[in-house]
C-alpha positions in Angstrom: -26.4 151.3 66.3 -26.4 148.3 64.0 -23.0 147.1 65.3 -23.4 145.0 68.4 -21.5 143.5 71.3 -18.1 141.8 70.6 -18.4 142.0 66.8 -15.4 141.9 64.5 -15.5 144.5 61.8 -13.0 144.0 58.9 -12.2 146.7 56.3 -10.7 145.7 53.0 -9.7 147.8 50.0 -6.9 149.8 48.4 -4.5 152.5 49.5 -7.4 154.7 50.9 -8.2 151.8 53.3 -4.5 150.8 53.8 -3.3 154.2 54.7 0.2 153.0 56.0 -1.2 150.3 58.3 1.3 147.9 59.8 1.6 144.7 57.8 1.7 141.8 56.9 1.0 140.6 60.5 0.4 143.9 62.1 -2.9 143.4 64.0 -2.3 144.5 67.6 0.7 146.5 66.7 1.0 150.3 66.8 -0.7 151.8 63.7 -2.2 148.4 62.7 -5.2 150.3 61.5 -3.3 153.0 59.5 -3.9 156.7 59.8 -7.1 157.0 57.6 -10.8 156.5 57.8 -10.5 153.0 59.4 -8.7 154.4 62.4 -11.2 157.3 62.7 -14.1 154.8 62.6 -12.3 152.8 65.3 -11.7 155.9 67.5 -15.4 156.9 67.3 -16.5 153.3 68.1 -14.1 152.9 71.1 -14.8 156.4 72.5 -18.6 156.3 72.1 -19.3 152.6 72.6 -16.5 151.3 74.8 -18.8 148.8 76.4 -19.4 147.0 73.1 -15.8 145.8 72.6 -16.0 146.1 68.8 -12.8 144.8 67.2 -11.7 146.6 64.0 -9.3 145.1 61.5 -7.7 146.7 58.5 -6.9 144.6 55.4 -6.4 147.3 52.9 -3.4 147.1 50.5 -2.2 150.0 48.4 -2.7 149.6 44.7 -5.3 146.9 44.8 -8.1 146.4 42.3 -11.0 144.1 42.8 -8.9 141.5 40.9 -6.3 141.7 43.7 -9.0 141.4 46.3 -10.2 138.2 44.7 -6.8 136.7 44.9 -6.4 137.2 48.6 -10.0 137.0 49.7 -9.8 133.6 51.4 -6.8 134.5 53.6 -7.6 138.1 54.3 -11.4 137.8 54.8 -12.9 134.4 55.0 -10.2 132.9 57.3 -10.4 136.0 59.6 -13.9 135.1 60.5 -15.3 138.6 60.6 -18.9 139.4 61.7 -19.0 142.5 59.5 -17.1 143.1 56.2 -16.7 146.6 54.7 -15.5 146.7 51.1 -14.3 149.8 49.3 -12.6 149.1 46.0 -12.6 150.4 42.4 -10.5 153.5 42.4 -7.5 151.7 40.9 -9.7 149.7 38.6 -10.7 153.1 37.0 -7.5 155.1 37.6 -5.2 152.7 35.7 -7.4 153.2 32.6 -6.4 156.9 32.7 -2.9 157.1 34.1 -1.7 153.9 32.3 -3.9 153.8 29.2 -1.5 151.5 27.2 -1.2 148.9 29.9 -4.5 147.2 29.1 -3.5 144.0 30.9 -3.9 145.8 34.3 -7.2 147.5 33.5 -10.3 146.1 35.2 -13.2 147.1 33.1 -16.7 147.5 34.4 -18.0 144.0 33.5 -15.1 142.3 35.3 -15.5 144.7 38.2 -19.2 143.9 38.6 -18.8 140.2 38.2 -15.9 139.9 40.6 -17.4 142.2 43.3 -20.6 140.2 43.1 -18.6 136.9 43.6 -16.9 138.3 46.6 -20.2 139.3 48.2 -21.8 136.0 47.4 -18.8 134.1 48.8 -19.0 136.1 52.1 -22.7 136.3 52.7 -22.9 132.8 54.3 -20.2 133.5 56.9 -20.5 137.3 57.7 -23.6 138.8 59.4 -23.4 142.0 57.3 -21.5 143.4 54.3 -21.0 147.1 53.7 -20.3 148.2 50.2 -18.7 151.6 49.9 -18.4 153.2 46.4 -15.2 154.2 44.9 -14.9 158.0 44.4 -13.0 160.7 42.6 -12.8 164.1 44.3 -13.7 166.1 41.3 -16.9 168.1 41.1 -17.1 168.2 37.3 -19.3 165.2 36.4 -18.2 165.5 32.8 -14.6 164.9 33.7 -13.7 161.5 32.0 -12.4 159.8 35.1 -15.2 161.2 37.3 -17.8 159.9 34.8 -16.3 156.4 34.7 -16.0 156.4 38.5 -19.7 157.2 38.8 -20.5 154.3 36.6 -18.5 151.9 38.8 -20.2 153.4 41.9 -23.6 152.8 40.3 -22.7 149.1 40.0 -21.8 149.0 43.7 -25.3 150.4 44.5 -27.0 147.7 42.3 -25.0 144.9 44.0 -25.8 146.2 47.4 -29.5 146.3 46.6 -29.5 142.9 45.0 -27.7 141.2 47.9 -29.1 143.2 50.9 -25.8 144.9 51.7 -25.5 148.2 53.5 -24.6 150.9 50.9 -22.3 153.9 51.5 -22.2 156.5 48.8 -18.8 158.0 49.3 -19.0 160.1 46.2 -22.2 161.8 47.4 -20.5 162.5 50.7 -17.6 164.2 48.9 -19.9 166.1 46.6 -21.5 167.7 49.6 -18.2 168.9 51.0 -17.0 170.1 47.6 -19.8 172.6 47.6 -17.6 174.6 49.9 -14.1 173.2 49.6 -11.9 173.0 46.5 -10.8 169.4 45.7 -7.1 170.2 46.5 -8.2 171.0 50.1 -9.4 167.4 50.4 -7.0 165.4 48.3 -3.9 166.8 46.4 -4.4 164.2 43.6 -8.2 164.0 43.9 -7.8 160.4 45.1 -5.8 160.1 48.4 -7.7 162.2 51.0 -6.1 164.2 53.8 -7.5 164.0 57.3 -10.5 166.0 56.3 -11.3 163.7 53.4 -10.8 160.6 55.6 -13.2 162.1 58.2 -15.7 162.5 55.4 -15.4 158.8 54.7 -15.6 157.8 58.3 -18.7 159.9 58.9 -20.4 158.4 55.8 -19.6 154.9 57.1 -20.8 155.6 60.7 -24.1 157.1 59.4 -24.7 154.0 57.4 -24.4 151.8 60.6 -26.7 154.2 62.5 -24.0 155.5 64.9 -25.5 157.7 67.6 -23.7 161.0 67.4 -25.1 162.2 70.8 -23.2 159.5 72.8 
């Protein structure tokens, strides 16, 4: 596995990462990791690699866009001194364009999204050993659906940034696409955005595959 001894792994993102974690100073408290994919990743790491002592930290905040991440990046990422940083952001950047179409001041269009995410990666590369970029997703199989189409465009930008900056790339949309071949979207997320336990496990497995987790341990 790519994660090694005594590494600090920090996750940051929106509500899908947050998932009811304890905050603002909840690290070390019960449910500090929330009840989503971050806690599932931690459970797999602690149960399969207990000797490594990998420390997982959750800095997700519900409702965040990449614009919000930029505002809190120094405090919630740089000053935490993580060895690894995993970023999954973009759902709200896209969603607000569809559920709040007249509130254009809160919309984060693709050029700003790409520029800001690139800045965050460049700011962090000098201090973190590795950065993992996870795409935003929309649990909708119809690629012609307007929001799904836009989300795919944002995900494509994440892939480009990962390739340009040597980041580990996790295609969460692809992982959900595979599951949706057999499961209806409502069986994974009632609103096609906030996953249930099955959906969060899909995310956790996609992350763990990217870091070359050994499933036979």
